[in-house]
Backbone as ProteinMPNN parsed JSONL, in Angstrom:
{"seq_chain_A": "MASTPALRRSTAASAVRARARGTPHGSVRAARSGAASGDAGALDALIHHRIRLGIVSALAGTDSLSFTELKVLLKTTDGNLSVHARKLEDARYIECRKSFDERRPRTDYRLAIEGRRALERYLGHMEALIRVTRHTLER", "coords_chain_A": {"N_chain_A": [[8.877, 31.656, -7.76], [6.031, 33.212, -6.516], [4.537, 32.853, -3.306], [1.243, 32.307, -2.63], [-1.63, 32.838, -0.468], [-3.648, 30.968, -1.156], [-2.188, 29.021, -2.53], [-0.502, 28.154, -0.492], [-2.423, 27.029, 1.257], [-3.389, 24.99, -0.373], [-1.081, 23.439, -0.678], [-0.65, 22.701, 1.987], [-2.967, 21.208, 2.442], [-2.486, 19.129, 0.665], [-0.316, 17.935, 1.896], [-1.499, 16.962, 4.251], [-3.293, 15.111, 3.15], [-1.453, 13.367, 2.023], [-0.122, 12.401, 4.308], [-2.246, 11.035, 5.497], [-2.573, 8.958, 3.762], [-0.248, 7.72, 4.167], [1.915, 8.329, 2.62], [4.891, 10.013, 1.505], [5.058, 13.622, 1.432], [5.937, 14.565, -1.06], [5.067, 12.667, -2.853], [2.397, 12.953, -3.459], [1.153, 13.414, -5.91], [1.625, 10.992, -7.195], [0.153, 9.325, -5.542], [-2.393, 10.32, -6.032], [-2.716, 9.541, -8.676], [-3.083, 6.931, -8.219], [-5.768, 6.606, -7.717], [-6.96, 6.32, -10.179], [-5.947, 3.882, -10.907], [-7.15, 2.166, -9.189], [-6.265, 2.076, -6.551], [-6.838, 1.455, -3.233], [-6.337, 3.242, -1.179], [-6.5, 5.779, -2.195], [-8.137, 8.908, -2.692], [-11.455, 9.114, -3.843], [-12.062, 10.894, -6.48], [-14.289, 11.284, -8.033], [-16.541, 11.077, -6.37], [-15.887, 13.023, -4.567], [-16.592, 15.636, -5.303], [-18.796, 18.302, -4.464], [-21.594, 18.323, -5.3], [-21.902, 15.745, -6.413], [-21.195, 14.143, -4.223], [-23.271, 14.877, -2.569], [-25.468, 13.839, -3.997], [-24.967, 11.03, -3.946], [-24.871, 10.605, -1.177], [-27.442, 11.397, -0.369], [-28.988, 9.501, -1.718], [-28.129, 7.217, -0.434], [-29.544, 7.061, 1.873], [-32.128, 6.328, 1.268], [-34.573, 4.547, -0.747], [-35.009, 5.505, -3.383], [-34.803, 8.614, -5.211], [-36.413, 11.338, -6.824], [-35.528, 13.321, -9.72], [-36.336, 15.966, -9.342], [-36.672, 16.041, -6.534], [-34.014, 15.623, -5.704], [-32.832, 17.895, -6.843], [-34.034, 20.014, -5.405], [-33.268, 19.321, -2.791], [-30.448, 19.497, -2.959], [-30.145, 22.071, -3.727], [-29.589, 23.087, -6.379], [-29.154, 23.644, -9.941], [-31.101, 22.509, -12.811], [-29.432, 21.799, -14.994], [-26.883, 21.548, -13.788], [-27.303, 19.465, -11.909], [-28.032, 17.444, -13.667], [-25.668, 17.026, -15.214], [-23.827, 16.137, -13.24], [-25.161, 13.907, -12.197], [-25.147, 12.292, -14.437], [-22.415, 11.708, -14.693], [-22.027, 10.118, -12.411], [-23.732, 8.079, -13.053], [-22.528, 7.052, -15.372], [-20.27, 5.968, -14.201], [-21.394, 3.895, -12.948], [-22.311, 4.215, -10.364], [-24.752, 5.174, -9.62], [-28.172, 4.443, -10.495], [-30.462, 5.1, -13.071], [-33.863, 5.69, -13.733], [-36.298, 6.219, -16.077], [-39.543, 7.458, -16.522], [-43.088, 8.035, -16.978], [-45.264, 10.225, -15.331], [-48.444, 10.421, -15.339], [-48.673, 12.573, -17.892], [-46.269, 13.719, -17.61], [-42.739, 13.694, -17.791], [-40.647, 11.667, -15.734], [-37.83, 11.255, -13.715], [-36.069, 8.985, -11.873], [-33.672, 8.205, -9.376], [-31.438, 5.791, -8.019], [-29.185, 4.414, -5.607], [-26.55, 2.464, -6.692], [-25.059, -0.79, -6.143], [-22.268, -0.676, -6.467], [-21.932, 2.06, -6.123], [-22.627, 2.365, -3.445], [-20.566, 0.921, -2.246], [-18.402, 2.504, -3.076], [-18.996, 4.889, -1.757], [-18.76, 4.04, 0.91], [-16.002, 3.437, 0.964], [-14.989, 5.99, 0.457], [-15.928, 7.435, 2.697], [-14.55, 6.091, 4.708], [-11.948, 6.814, 4.011], [-12.06, 9.596, 4.378], [-12.571, 9.667, 7.127], [-10.133, 8.674, 8.038], [-8.47, 10.768, 7.251], [-9.429, 12.779, 8.916], [-8.76, 11.725, 11.437], [-5.919, 11.787, 11.245], [-5.488, 14.521, 10.938], [-6.556, 15.514, 13.361], [-4.784, 14.287, 15.119], [-2.421, 15.54, 14.356], [-3.0, 18.191, 15.053], [-3.139, 17.974, 17.797], [-0.572, 17.737, 18.641]], "CA_chain_A": [[7.433, 31.729, -7.823], [5.503, 33.803, -5.297], [3.64, 31.987, -2.555], [-0.015, 32.966, -2.302], [-2.343, 32.107, 0.587], [-4.345, 29.813, -1.733], [-1.183, 28.011, -2.833], [-0.071, 27.582, 0.787], [-3.499, 26.163, 1.739], [-3.409, 23.814, -1.236], [0.093, 22.635, -0.339], [-0.887, 22.129, 3.315], [-3.98, 20.162, 2.277], [-1.816, 18.002, 0.007], [0.513, 17.276, 2.903], [-2.395, 16.226, 5.135], [-3.771, 13.949, 2.394], [-0.334, 12.433, 1.872], [0.091, 11.737, 5.597], [-3.352, 10.111, 5.73], [-2.332, 7.787, 2.921], [1.024, 7.129, 4.554], [2.906, 8.604, 1.589], [5.589, 11.267, 1.736], [4.404, 14.773, 0.796], [6.338, 14.701, -2.459], [4.459, 11.683, -3.737], [0.953, 13.153, -3.502], [0.716, 13.231, -7.287], [1.639, 9.556, -7.449], [-0.976, 8.744, -4.823], [-3.606, 10.709, -6.752], [-2.851, 8.717, -9.862], [-3.526, 5.635, -7.748], [-7.222, 6.547, -7.786], [-7.311, 5.807, -11.492], [-5.537, 2.486, -11.019], [-7.902, 1.356, -8.243], [-5.616, 2.054, -5.244], [-7.867, 1.603, -2.207], [-6.007, 4.344, -0.292], [-6.619, 7.059, -2.881], [-9.422, 9.585, -2.597], [-12.301, 8.984, -5.026], [-12.337, 12.249, -6.961], [-15.639, 11.324, -8.598], [-17.488, 11.346, -5.281], [-15.422, 14.141, -3.754], [-17.259, 16.89, -5.698], [-19.912, 18.609, -3.561], [-22.897, 17.893, -5.821], [-21.913, 14.285, -6.552], [-21.234, 13.599, -2.861], [-24.64, 15.104, -2.107], [-26.354, 12.879, -4.666], [-24.707, 9.689, -3.424], [-25.249, 10.594, 0.24], [-28.908, 11.446, -0.279], [-29.524, 8.223, -2.179], [-27.745, 6.171, 0.515], [-30.514, 7.026, 2.962], [-33.478, 6.053, 0.789], [-34.625, 3.626, -1.893], [-34.803, 6.298, -4.597], [-35.249, 10.001, -5.194], [-36.651, 11.873, -8.163], [-34.663, 14.419, -10.143], [-36.826, 17.185, -8.683], [-36.35, 15.956, -5.106], [-32.567, 15.862, -5.564], [-32.549, 19.294, -7.192], [-34.45, 20.84, -4.27], [-32.434, 18.946, -1.659], [-29.078, 19.97, -3.154], [-30.205, 23.5, -4.085], [-28.809, 23.253, -7.596], [-29.938, 23.843, -11.156], [-31.363, 21.316, -13.615], [-28.245, 21.467, -15.782], [-25.818, 21.121, -12.888], [-27.658, 18.145, -11.395], [-28.015, 16.514, -14.796], [-24.272, 16.719, -15.56], [-23.211, 15.359, -12.178], [-25.834, 12.614, -12.133], [-24.676, 11.503, -15.583], [-21.073, 11.205, -14.362], [-22.197, 9.026, -11.46], [-24.382, 7.0, -13.797], [-21.5, 6.471, -16.239], [-19.373, 5.198, -13.338], [-22.249, 2.846, -12.371], [-22.527, 4.483, -8.939], [-26.194, 5.335, -9.455], [-28.992, 3.942, -11.587], [-31.485, 6.065, -13.466], [-35.057, 5.103, -14.342], [-37.159, 7.263, -16.635], [-40.927, 7.015, -16.709], [-44.036, 9.144, -17.079], [-46.264, 10.365, -14.284], [-49.462, 10.937, -16.233], [-47.98, 12.953, -19.133], [-45.013, 14.389, -17.269], [-41.598, 12.792, -17.645], [-40.141, 11.559, -14.37], [-36.549, 10.565, -13.62], [-35.77, 8.545, -10.514], [-32.315, 7.694, -9.188], [-31.178, 4.963, -6.844], [-27.777, 4.119, -5.414], [-26.169, 1.116, -7.114], [-24.181, -1.488, -5.19], [-20.918, -0.112, -6.609], [-21.979, 3.394, -5.528], [-22.612, 2.202, -1.979], [-19.194, 0.541, -1.899], [-17.54, 3.673, -3.278], [-19.284, 5.829, -0.669], [-18.16, 3.495, 2.125], [-14.546, 3.645, 0.861], [-14.762, 7.433, 0.563], [-16.129, 7.827, 4.09], [-13.412, 5.549, 5.46], [-10.784, 7.639, 3.712], [-12.237, 10.893, 5.037], [-12.388, 9.443, 8.568], [-8.689, 8.565, 8.262], [-7.936, 12.134, 7.151], [-9.819, 13.505, 10.13], [-7.919, 11.213, 12.529], [-4.551, 12.29, 11.072], [-5.512, 15.96, 11.197], [-6.714, 15.707, 14.807], [-3.525, 13.885, 15.748], [-1.46, 16.601, 14.039], [-3.362, 19.38, 15.824], [-2.92, 17.703, 19.207], [0.861, 17.773, 18.952]], "C_chain_A": [[6.907, 32.243, -6.485], [4.524, 32.847, -4.629], [2.395, 32.774, -2.182], [-0.69, 32.192, -1.182], [-3.051, 30.861, 0.045], [-3.366, 28.683, -2.027], [-0.697, 27.345, -1.548], [-1.13, 26.641, 1.352], [-3.54, 24.872, 0.94], [-2.263, 22.872, -0.902], [-0.101, 21.969, 1.019], [-1.914, 21.0, 3.228], [-3.376, 18.931, 1.621], [-0.975, 17.224, 0.999], [-0.347, 16.435, 3.844], [-2.897, 14.972, 4.425], [-2.666, 12.91, 2.265], [-0.075, 11.687, 3.175], [-1.002, 10.713, 5.861], [-3.17, 8.836, 4.917], [-1.047, 7.087, 3.298], [2.09, 7.323, 3.494], [3.644, 9.876, 1.929], [4.919, 12.385, 0.939], [4.736, 14.878, -0.685], [5.662, 13.719, -3.39], [2.937, 11.77, -3.754], [0.431, 12.914, -4.908], [0.649, 11.743, -7.628], [0.456, 8.884, -6.754], [-2.287, 9.094, -5.503], [-3.797, 9.835, -7.971], [-3.279, 7.311, -9.483], [-5.033, 5.492, -7.795], [-7.66, 5.959, -9.112], [-6.966, 4.332, -11.621], [-6.236, 1.59, -9.999], [-7.25, 1.231, -6.88], [-6.659, 2.37, -4.174], [-7.598, 2.796, -1.3], [-6.196, 5.713, -0.907], [-8.039, 7.604, -2.754], [-10.188, 9.444, -3.907], [-12.733, 10.374, -5.471], [-13.741, 12.37, -7.537], [-16.661, 11.673, -7.525], [-17.133, 12.626, -4.535], [-16.087, 15.477, -4.108], [-18.528, 17.078, -4.868], [-21.259, 18.074, -4.06], [-22.958, 16.368, -5.908], [-21.93, 13.599, -5.185], [-22.642, 13.756, -2.286], [-25.619, 14.113, -2.71], [-26.202, 11.5, -4.036], [-25.143, 9.587, -1.966], [-26.764, 10.588, 0.407], [-29.519, 10.106, -0.676], [-29.199, 7.079, -1.218], [-28.791, 6.012, 1.615], [-31.927, 6.696, 2.538], [-33.431, 5.074, -0.378], [-34.351, 4.358, -3.204], [-35.301, 7.718, -4.367], [-35.458, 10.45, -6.636], [-35.648, 12.993, -8.452], [-35.05, 15.695, -9.403], [-36.497, 17.182, -7.194], [-34.865, 16.211, -4.868], [-32.222, 17.316, -5.83], [-32.886, 20.226, -6.026], [-33.537, 20.586, -3.068], [-31.031, 19.543, -1.761], [-28.992, 21.447, -3.532], [-29.314, 23.791, -5.299], [-29.736, 23.396, -8.794], [-30.154, 22.513, -11.874], [-30.1, 20.859, -14.33], [-27.119, 20.914, -14.92], [-26.093, 19.71, -12.364], [-27.569, 17.103, -12.501], [-26.596, 16.075, -15.147], [-23.647, 15.815, -14.507], [-23.858, 13.98, -12.024], [-25.358, 11.719, -13.271], [-23.287, 10.919, -15.315], [-21.157, 10.026, -13.401], [-22.833, 7.806, -12.133], [-23.37, 6.285, -14.699], [-20.528, 5.595, -15.447], [-20.105, 4.017, -12.676], [-22.399, 2.981, -10.855], [-24.013, 4.665, -8.65], [-26.893, 4.75, -10.679], [-30.132, 4.908, -11.813], [-32.65, 5.308, -14.11], [-35.951, 6.238, -14.799], [-38.538, 6.676, -16.879], [-41.797, 8.26, -16.911], [-45.002, 9.076, -15.919], [-47.386, 11.146, -14.939], [-48.751, 11.321, -17.527], [-46.64, 13.629, -18.876], [-43.882, 13.374, -17.177], [-41.095, 12.813, -16.195], [-38.85, 10.749, -14.417], [-36.296, 10.254, -12.152], [-34.372, 7.958, -10.485], [-32.275, 6.813, -7.953], [-29.69, 4.665, -6.808], [-27.513, 2.672, -5.815], [-25.24, 0.508, -6.07], [-22.767, -0.909, -5.254], [-20.85, 1.299, -6.01], [-21.937, 3.344, -4.014], [-21.209, 1.828, -1.513], [-18.247, 1.736, -2.008], [-17.746, 4.693, -2.161], [-18.665, 5.332, 0.635], [-16.645, 3.675, 2.117], [-14.205, 5.12, 1.072], [-14.888, 7.889, 2.021], [-15.0, 7.306, 4.974], [-12.166, 6.387, 5.254], [-10.883, 8.994, 4.418], [-12.084, 10.771, 6.552], [-10.909, 9.329, 8.909], [-8.038, 9.945, 8.198], [-8.235, 12.936, 8.415], [-8.96, 13.045, 11.312], [-6.502, 11.775, 12.449], [-4.5, 13.78, 11.401], [-5.659, 16.237, 12.684], [-5.432, 15.367, 15.538], [-2.455, 14.976, 15.536], [-1.735, 17.847, 14.87], [-3.093, 19.203, 17.316], [-1.456, 17.763, 19.608], [1.29, 19.063, 19.54]], "O_chain_A": [[7.309, 31.749, -5.432], [3.782, 32.127, -5.297], [2.482, 33.793, -1.496], [-0.374, 31.024, -0.958], [-3.059, 29.818, 0.7], [-3.679, 27.515, -1.797], [-0.502, 26.13, -1.507], [-0.796, 25.575, 1.87], [-3.705, 23.789, 1.502], [-2.444, 21.656, -0.848], [0.246, 20.799, 1.189], [-1.752, 19.958, 3.864], [-3.718, 17.806, 1.984], [-0.925, 15.995, 0.95], [0.033, 15.319, 4.198], [-2.926, 13.893, 5.016], [-2.917, 11.711, 2.383], [0.166, 10.48, 3.161], [-0.725, 9.636, 6.39], [-3.573, 7.757, 5.35], [-0.77, 5.988, 2.816], [3.068, 6.576, 3.456], [3.078, 10.75, 2.586], [4.294, 12.138, -0.093], [3.875, 15.252, -1.481], [5.678, 13.916, -4.605], [2.26, 10.78, -4.03], [-0.611, 12.285, -5.087], [-0.293, 11.297, -8.283], [-0.167, 7.982, -7.312], [-3.199, 8.268, -5.554], [-4.919, 9.426, -8.272], [-3.784, 6.571, -10.326], [-5.54, 4.375, -7.901], [-8.618, 5.188, -9.169], [-7.624, 3.606, -12.366], [-5.96, 0.392, -9.937], [-7.639, 0.357, -6.105], [-7.288, 3.428, -4.206], [-8.535, 3.323, -0.701], [-6.066, 6.721, -0.211], [-9.01, 6.849, -2.715], [-9.613, 9.638, -4.978], [-13.658, 10.957, -4.906], [-14.32, 13.456, -7.528], [-17.554, 12.487, -7.761], [-18.007, 13.248, -3.931], [-16.131, 16.369, -3.261], [-19.249, 16.116, -4.603], [-21.984, 17.434, -3.299], [-23.959, 15.766, -5.519], [-22.605, 12.585, -5.01], [-23.14, 12.866, -1.597], [-26.5, 13.604, -2.018], [-27.187, 10.878, -3.641], [-25.727, 8.58, -1.567], [-27.299, 9.85, 1.235], [-30.46, 9.635, -0.038], [-29.914, 6.078, -1.187], [-28.906, 4.945, 2.217], [-32.845, 6.77, 3.355], [-32.363, 4.809, -0.929], [-33.566, 3.896, -4.032], [-36.098, 7.988, -3.469], [-34.767, 9.998, -7.549], [-35.013, 13.533, -7.547], [-34.188, 16.414, -8.899], [-36.087, 18.207, -6.648], [-34.497, 16.93, -3.939], [-31.409, 17.905, -5.117], [-32.109, 21.124, -5.702], [-33.09, 21.526, -2.411], [-30.488, 20.036, -0.772], [-27.9, 22.004, -3.645], [-28.413, 24.628, -5.244], [-30.955, 23.282, -8.667], [-29.483, 21.521, -11.587], [-29.738, 19.683, -14.281], [-26.477, 19.928, -15.283], [-25.204, 18.858, -12.378], [-27.077, 15.997, -12.276], [-26.347, 14.888, -15.354], [-23.001, 14.825, -14.85], [-23.168, 12.998, -11.75], [-25.185, 10.515, -13.082], [-23.014, 9.771, -15.668], [-20.435, 9.042, -13.562], [-22.509, 6.661, -11.818], [-23.362, 5.057, -14.777], [-20.023, 4.598, -15.963], [-19.5, 3.24, -11.936], [-22.588, 1.989, -10.151], [-24.478, 4.346, -7.556], [-26.296, 4.586, -11.743], [-30.695, 5.463, -10.87], [-32.448, 4.405, -14.922], [-36.319, 7.11, -14.012], [-38.684, 5.557, -17.371], [-41.297, 9.381, -17.002], [-45.497, 8.006, -15.566], [-47.308, 12.365, -15.085], [-48.258, 10.427, -18.215], [-45.961, 14.059, -19.809], [-44.037, 12.319, -16.562], [-41.12, 13.848, -15.528], [-38.777, 9.704, -15.063], [-36.308, 11.143, -11.302], [-33.936, 7.302, -11.431], [-32.98, 7.054, -6.973], [-29.018, 4.661, -7.839], [-28.181, 1.759, -5.33], [-24.702, 1.215, -5.217], [-22.141, -0.678, -4.22], [-19.823, 1.687, -5.452], [-21.292, 4.174, -3.373], [-20.72, 2.351, -0.511], [-17.399, 1.95, -1.142], [-16.786, 5.292, -1.676], [-18.101, 6.126, 1.388], [-16.059, 4.027, 3.141], [-13.253, 5.453, 1.778], [-14.047, 8.641, 2.515], [-14.548, 8.001, 5.884], [-11.416, 6.644, 6.195], [-9.903, 9.476, 4.987], [-11.534, 11.666, 7.194], [-10.471, 9.825, 9.947], [-7.157, 10.256, 9.0], [-7.387, 13.677, 8.911], [-8.486, 13.867, 12.096], [-5.942, 12.194, 13.462], [-3.573, 14.243, 12.065], [-4.966, 17.101, 13.221], [-5.033, 16.069, 16.468], [-1.686, 15.283, 16.446], [-0.799, 18.493, 15.343], [-2.845, 20.181, 18.02], [-1.14, 17.833, 20.795], [2.468, 19.238, 19.853]]}, "name": "protein", "num_of_chains": 1, "seq": "MASTPALRRSTAASAVRARARGTPHGSVRAARSGAASGDAGALDALIHHRIRLGIVSALAGTDSLSFTELKVLLKTTDGNLSVHARKLEDARYIECRKSFDERRPRTDYRLAIEGRRALERYLGHMEALIRVTRHTLER"}
């Protein structure tokens, strides 16, 4: 199988993630499956997506944000925001409240307790990855 630059980058990133988790490079797949089983050392793939990380991060700094405010803040489309917000809602990371402002429908989101915990775990994991990468680069 030919090695492409994208494949090499992906493999290198997998190795860095494996080192951060303290697992050998060959067991990255096993460590990834740990995310589904609740392994605290595994990266939360649900939050890792750019839009979902943006939603959770934005909500962490405020009581609530409207759909429109999130859409503008994240520079995304209605459909894209809706799909990603629903995934976070299904995971109970965010809470959604629908109401009417005069005759206009309004959707507000707030970060749930489980979402705050998940974000804290995610940030801790990313900080560990950064430490391992810096240590590797300093060698």
